[in-house]
N, C-alpha and C positions, 0 to 999 in steps of 0.2 A: 547189862542191856546197852550201856554206852559203847562198849568195845564191839558188840555185835552190830550196832548201828554204824559205827565207823567202818567196820569191815564191809558191810553191805554198800555203804557209800563209795568206798574205794573200788569195789567191783563194778558198780553202776557207772562210776566216773570213767573207768576203762572203756566202757561201751561207747562213750562219746568220741573215742578216737577211731572207731571203726568206720567202715564204708557206710554211708548214710542210710541205705535201705536196711541193712543188718542192724545198725544202731537203733533205728526207729522201732524195729520189731523187738529187740532185746530190752530197750528202755520201757516200752509199752508193757511188755510181759512182766518186767521187774516191778513196776508201779502197781500193776494189777495184783501181783502177789503181795506186795507190801501193805496194801490197803486193808487186807484181812489179817494183819499181824499187829502187834503193839507198836510197831515203828511208825513214827509220824511222817506221812507223805508230804505234808506242808513243809516241815523242817528239812526233809531230804531235798525237796524241790528248791527251797531257798538256798541251800548249801551248794547243790550240784550245778545249778544253771545260772550262776552269777557271771559266768564267762560269755554271756551273749550267745549261747547255743540255743537259738530260738526254735530250731527244728526238734532238738532233743527235749526241750521244755514242752513243746506241743505233743510229742510222743508220750511224755509222762502224763500229761492231762488226759490223753486218750486211753491210757492204761486204767485210770480210775473210772472212766466212762465204761470201758469193757467189763470191768468187775461189777460195776453197778448194774449194767444191762443183764448179765448172767444172773446175778443174785436177785434182782427184782423180778425177772421172769420166773426164776425158780420158786421164789416165795409166793408169787401169784399162783403158779401151778399147784403149790402145796396148800392152797386155799388160805393163805395168810396175807390178805390184801393190804392190811394196815402196815405190815412189815415191808411189803413191796413199795408202798408209797414212802415210808420212812427211809428206805434205802435210796430211792431217787432223790429225796430231799437232803441226803447226806449221812445217814446212819449206817454206812456200809460196815463199819466195825462191829455192828450188832451181830454179824455173821461169823465173827472170829471163832466162837466155840464150834459151830457147825463145820467149818473148814478144818479145824484142828482134829475133830473127831472123824471126819470123813474126807481125807485128803484127795479122794477121787474128784471132789468138787473143783479142784484146781485144774482138771482137764478141760472142762468147758471155759473156765475163766482164762486160762493161758491160750487156748485155741482162739477164742474171741479176741484176746489182746493181740496176738500175733497178726491176725488178719486186719484188725482195726489199725494197728501200727503201720502195717504195709500200706493200707489205703490212705492213712494220714500223710505218709510221705508223698505219695503220688498226687494227693489233693492239695499239697502245700500248706498243711496245718502247722502253725507256729504258736509259740507261747513265750512267756517270760518266767523268770524264777519266781515271781509272785503268783502266777497262775498254775504252775506245774503241779502243785499238790491238791488241786481242787476238783478237777473233772467238770461235771455239769452242775455241781452244787452252786446254787445262786447264779447259774449261767456264767460263772466267772471264766471258765475255759472257752466257751464259744464267743463270749464278748471280747476277750483278749485276742482270740484268733481273728475276729472280724476287724478289730482296731489295727492289727498288724497287716491285714490284707483286705482293705475295703473293697466291696463289690464281690466278695466271695461267699455270699450267702448260700448258694447252692452247694458249694464244696463243704461249707461248715455244717449244713444240715445233713449232708451225706455222712460226713466223718463223725459227727457227734450224736446222731440219732439213727438214721436209716441203717447204716452198715453195722454198728455195734449191736443194735437190738435185733436185727435180722440174723446176724451170725450167732448171737447168743441164743436165740430161739432154736436155730438149726443145730448148734453144738450141744445144747442141752438135750434135745430130742435124740441126737446121735448117741450120746453117752448113756442116757437113761433108758430110752425106749428101744433102740436098735442093739447096742452093745450090752445093755442091762447091767451097767456098772453100779448103778444106784437107783433108788426110787425117789419120786418127787418129794416124799415126806422128809427126806434128809434136809430140805431147805427150811422146814418149820423152825422158827426160833425157839419154840417151846421144847425142842428135843434136847436141850442141854441141861 
């Protein structure tokens, strides 16, 4: 597990050298993926963003928000309201078995993450290595983004709440109802 985590860290660190828009999208997608694996996003954030890459750290935070948005909406649709609330409060890893058994769940997660990361860049969302692995858990991500850019409450509301949850809703509907790649029941935590 340690060598896998090191490899993933090296790959994500390479993303920090890319053009900022592409960097934000790839980092957001990476952290959205990592949160539903055994890899610690908090440790990854602490290691990767000590170099004062505030935009990259903000993108990592938004990746966790994107995953939480998709999974909370999905569990809500699957009539598992308790799990939906737990995910918003930080129990995203609860969905690891579902994502492992149904990898098509990564489609709405990564779609939401890409769009959220893109919007985060244009809205100027920033973070630090301490906030990179938390998302909206305890409002750490939005609070740190506000500290780094006071007066940006509208941008923070859009980036952390409006955009990810709207895109998550639309992406979930697209992949489940239109393309019929899965049914909403796949989100039920009891399915594992």
